[in-house]
C-alpha positions as CSV (number, residue, x, y, z in Angstrom):
1,M,-4.1,2.9,9.2
2,K,-2.6,2.7,5.9
3,M,-3.1,0.4,3.1
4,Y,-0.4,-0.7,0.4
5,Q,-0.7,-2.9,-2.5
6,I,2.5,-5.0,-2.9
7,E,3.7,-4.9,-6.6
8,E,5.8,-8.0,-6.4
9,V,3.5,-10.9,-5.2
10,K,6.1,-13.7,-5.7
11,L,9.0,-12.1,-3.9
12,F,6.8,-10.9,-1.2
13,M,5.2,-14.7,-0.6
14,A,8.9,-15.9,-0.7
15,Q,9.6,-13.3,2.3
16,L,6.6,-14.1,4.1
17,L,6.8,-18.2,3.8
18,L,10.6,-18.9,3.3
19,Q,12.4,-16.2,5.1
20,E,12.8,-14.7,8.7
21,T,11.2,-11.1,7.7
22,F,8.4,-11.3,9.8
23,D,9.4,-13.5,12.4
24,K,9.4,-10.8,14.9
25,F,5.8,-10.5,14.5
26,C,3.0,-12.7,16.4
27,V,-0.3,-14.0,14.8
28,S,-3.6,-13.5,16.0
29,V,-5.6,-14.8,13.1
30,A,-4.9,-16.6,9.8
31,E,-7.2,-17.6,7.5
32,I,-6.4,-19.8,4.2
33,R,-8.7,-20.9,1.6
34,T,-7.5,-23.4,-0.8
35,I,-9.3,-26.9,-1.2
36,V,-11.0,-26.1,2.1
37,P,-11.1,-23.0,4.2
38,I,-9.1,-22.9,7.1
39,T,-8.9,-20.5,10.2
40,I,-6.0,-20.6,12.9
41,K,-6.6,-18.6,15.8
42,G,-3.3,-17.6,17.1
43,T,-4.0,-17.6,21.0
44,M,-0.8,-20.0,22.2
45,S,-1.6,-23.2,24.5
46,H,1.5,-22.9,26.5
47,D,1.0,-26.2,27.9
48,W,1.7,-27.9,24.5
49,L,5.2,-26.7,24.7
50,S,8.2,-28.0,25.5
51,P,9.5,-26.6,28.9
52,E,12.1,-24.7,27.4
53,D,9.8,-23.2,24.6
54,A,7.3,-22.4,27.3
55,E,9.6,-20.4,29.2
56,Q,10.9,-18.7,26.4
57,Y,7.4,-17.8,24.9
58,K,5.6,-17.2,28.4
59,E,4.8,-13.5,28.1
60,L,3.3,-13.9,24.8
61,E,-0.6,-14.6,24.1
62,Y,-0.3,-15.0,20.3
63,I,2.4,-17.2,18.5
64,P,5.2,-16.1,16.9
65,W,5.2,-16.5,13.5
66,K,8.5,-18.0,13.0
67,L,6.7,-20.8,14.8
68,L,3.6,-20.9,12.6
69,R,5.3,-20.2,9.3
70,P,6.4,-23.6,8.5
71,M,2.9,-25.0,9.2
72,V,1.4,-22.2,6.8
73,F,3.5,-22.9,4.3
74,E,2.8,-26.7,4.2
75,L,-0.9,-26.0,3.8
76,I,-0.3,-23.7,0.6
77,K,2.6,-25.1,-1.0
78,G,1.8,-26.5,-4.6
79,K,1.1,-25.5,-8.0
80,Q,-2.1,-23.5,-7.0
81,T,-2.3,-20.0,-5.2
82,P,-4.5,-20.3,-2.3
83,E,-7.9,-18.4,-3.2
84,F,-7.4,-16.2,-0.3
85,L,-4.9,-15.7,2.7
86,K,-5.2,-13.4,5.4
87,I,-2.5,-13.3,8.2
88,Q,-3.1,-10.6,11.0
89,F,0.1,-9.7,12.7
90,V,0.2,-8.1,16.1
91,H,3.1,-6.6,18.1
92,Y,2.2,-5.4,21.6
93,S,4.3,-2.4,23.2
94,A,5.6,-2.2,26.6
95,D,2.6,0.1,27.4
96,G,0.0,-2.2,26.1
97,D,-0.6,-0.7,22.7
98,C,-1.0,-2.9,19.6
99,G,0.5,-2.2,16.4
100,G,-0.9,-4.8,13.6
101,L,-0.2,-5.6,10.2
102,R,-2.8,-7.4,8.0
103,I,-1.5,-9.1,4.9
104,Q,-4.5,-10.2,2.4
105,F,-4.0,-11.9,-1.0
106,E,-7.2,-12.3,-2.8
107,A,-7.9,-12.6,-6.5
108,G,-4.3,-12.1,-7.3
109,T,-4.1,-8.9,-5.2
110,L,-2.0,-8.8,-2.2
111,T,-2.2,-5.7,0.0
112,C,-0.9,-4.7,3.9
113,L,-2.5,-2.8,6.0
114,S,-1.1,-1.2,9.1
115,T,-3.4,-1.0,12.2
116,Y,-3.1,0.4,15.6
117,T,-5.3,-0.4,18.8
118,P,-4.1,1.9,21.7
119,A,-4.5,0.5,25.3
120,E,-6.6,3.3,26.5
121,F,-8.7,5.7,24.4
122,S,-6.8,8.7,23.2
123,L,-7.3,11.8,20.7
124,D,-3.7,11.9,20.1
125,R,-2.9,10.1,16.8
126,N,1.0,10.4,17.1
127,A,1.8,6.8,18.3
128,E,-1.0,5.4,15.2
129,T,1.1,7.7,12.7
130,L,4.3,6.3,14.2
131,W,3.4,2.8,13.8
132,D,1.9,3.7,10.1
133,E,5.5,5.3,9.4
134,N,7.3,2.0,10.9
135,C,5.3,-0.1,8.9
136,Q,6.1,1.6,5.6
137,A,9.7,1.6,6.7
138,F,9.5,-2.1,7.3
139,L,8.4,-2.7,3.6
140,K,11.0,-0.3,2.3
141,K,14.1,-2.1,4.5
142,H,13.0,-5.4,3.0
143,D,12.9,-4.4,-0.3
144,I,9.0,-4.9,-0.7
145,V,7.7,-2.7,-3.8
146,S,4.3,-1.3,-2.6
147,T,1.8,1.5,-3.4
148,Q,-0.2,3.3,-1.0
149,L,-3.7,2.9,-1.8
């Protein structure tokens, strides 16, 4: 688990909300506090989807960010930044391990926290270390300037 402080908040938020940078992730939960607090549980309701989309996303437990991103953008766009924003991205591996990336904005500070939950308990930390390294590489690949805390 590694935490990074994002240095260029506006550029990061543009990538998060307006570009496809994070679209490969799914969202387990999102919390937004503007004029009212809003919590979005990312568990997909496959019955609500069109038959084509239901087929495309049938293997997913959580909603892809690319489907949720426009809704979140609509909730927070405007002249004021949200008081609080937290998005828990998840990515499942073929063996059931879950890598995560938690984005949190509060009091003008934006952080990213890499998380990793193995499908089965193990003392081996290699997969977790690899996920942390992949998260750091992801930030660098997308020119997201950050400082490890």
